[in-house]
C-alpha positions as CSV (number, residue, x, y, z in Angstrom):
1,M,-81.4,26.4,11.2
2,K,-82.0,23.9,8.3
3,T,-78.6,25.4,6.7
4,I,-76.8,24.2,10.3
5,F,-78.4,21.2,10.4
6,F,-77.8,20.2,7.0
7,S,-74.2,21.4,7.3
8,V,-73.4,19.0,10.7
9,A,-75.0,16.0,8.6
10,L,-72.7,16.6,5.9
11,F,-69.8,16.7,8.1
12,A,-70.9,13.3,9.9
13,A,-71.6,11.7,6.4
14,A,-68.1,12.4,5.6
15,L,-66.6,11.3,8.5
16,C,-68.4,8.0,8.4
17,A,-67.4,7.6,4.5
18,R,-64.1,8.2,4.6
19,A,-62.1,5.8,3.0
20,E,-59.8,3.4,5.0
21,I,-57.0,3.4,2.0
22,P,-53.8,4.5,3.6
23,A,-52.6,7.9,2.5
24,A,-49.2,7.1,1.3
25,D,-51.1,4.4,-0.9
26,L,-53.5,6.7,-2.5
27,L,-50.8,7.4,-6.0
28,N,-49.6,4.0,-5.9
29,E,-51.3,2.7,-9.0
30,G,-49.6,-0.7,-8.0
31,K,-51.7,-0.5,-4.3
32,L,-54.7,0.9,-5.9
33,I,-55.0,-1.6,-8.7
34,E,-54.7,-4.3,-5.7
35,V,-57.7,-2.9,-3.8
36,L,-59.8,-3.1,-7.0
37,Q,-59.4,-6.6,-7.1
38,K,-59.7,-7.6,-3.4
39,A,-62.9,-9.1,-3.1
40,D,-63.5,-8.1,0.5
41,T,-62.6,-4.0,-0.4
42,S,-65.6,-2.0,0.4
43,D,-67.5,0.1,-2.1
44,N,-66.4,3.5,-0.7
45,D,-63.0,2.0,-0.9
46,K,-63.1,0.7,-4.4
47,V,-64.7,4.6,-5.8
48,T,-61.5,6.3,-3.9
49,A,-59.4,3.5,-5.8
50,C,-60.8,4.3,-9.0
51,Q,-60.9,7.9,-8.4
52,N,-57.3,8.0,-7.9
53,L,-56.4,5.7,-10.6
54,G,-57.2,8.4,-12.9
55,W,-54.6,10.6,-11.6
56,C,-51.8,8.4,-11.3
57,G,-52.7,5.4,-13.6
58,T,-51.3,4.0,-16.7
59,E,-52.1,1.6,-19.1
60,S,-51.7,-1.3,-16.6
61,A,-54.8,0.1,-14.8
62,V,-57.2,0.4,-17.7
63,A,-58.4,-3.6,-17.4
64,P,-58.9,-3.5,-13.8
65,L,-61.1,-0.4,-14.2
66,S,-62.6,-1.1,-17.4
67,A,-63.7,-4.8,-15.6
68,F,-65.8,-2.4,-13.2
69,L,-67.7,-0.8,-16.3
70,A,-69.9,-4.1,-16.2
71,N,-70.5,-3.8,-12.3
72,E,-74.1,-4.1,-11.2
73,K,-73.6,-1.1,-9.2
74,P,-74.0,2.4,-10.9
75,V,-71.6,3.9,-8.2
76,L,-68.8,1.6,-9.5
77,R,-69.2,1.8,-13.3
78,H,-69.7,5.8,-12.8
79,A,-66.3,5.9,-10.6
80,A,-64.5,3.3,-12.9
81,R,-65.6,5.5,-15.7
82,Y,-64.4,9.0,-14.6
83,G,-60.8,7.2,-13.7
84,L,-60.5,5.6,-17.0
85,E,-61.6,9.5,-18.6
86,M,-58.5,10.8,-17.0
87,I,-56.2,8.1,-18.0
88,P,-54.2,9.9,-21.3
89,D,-53.4,6.3,-22.6
90,P,-55.0,5.3,-26.2
91,A,-55.6,1.8,-24.4
92,V,-58.7,3.4,-22.8
93,I,-60.5,3.7,-26.0
94,H,-60.1,0.5,-27.2
95,C,-60.8,-1.1,-24.0
96,A,-63.5,0.9,-22.9
97,S,-65.5,1.6,-26.1
98,P,-67.6,-1.3,-26.6
99,L,-68.9,-1.2,-23.1
100,L,-69.9,2.3,-23.5
101,I,-71.6,2.2,-26.8
102,K,-73.2,-1.3,-25.9
103,P,-76.0,0.5,-24.0
104,L,-76.6,3.0,-26.9
105,L,-77.3,0.1,-29.6
106,P,-81.1,-0.2,-28.6
107,R,-82.0,3.0,-28.8
108,L,-80.1,3.1,-32.2
109,S,-81.8,0.5,-34.1
110,P,-83.7,1.0,-37.2
111,C,-86.6,-0.2,-35.9
112,S,-86.8,2.3,-33.3
113,I,-86.4,5.2,-35.8
114,K,-90.0,6.1,-36.5
115,P,-90.2,8.5,-39.8
116,S,-91.3,12.0,-39.5
117,T,-95.1,12.3,-40.3
118,R,-95.1,15.8,-41.2
């Protein structure tokens, strides 16, 4: 009984969370970048655009995606990182590496490393 309820709830959530981006634009890099840059775009559409830019994105998609790496919403940061990981362009490394390494710096500082007492 729980499995049936879970399946129905999952199907209902999938219908509600469907992206509003037209199917013809899902692999159009220019249209997906426009979706990311619009202020009134829903988070769901931004996530869809980030993921699809991973499939069809080139160097021109790196800057809009990297802008989302510093977003306050974790879901958008994750979607941007996912899209950037899939783009086979060296610009991704130069643009994204400072933002990806920055959260690690406080943990790697010499003050936080304590010598072993053995």
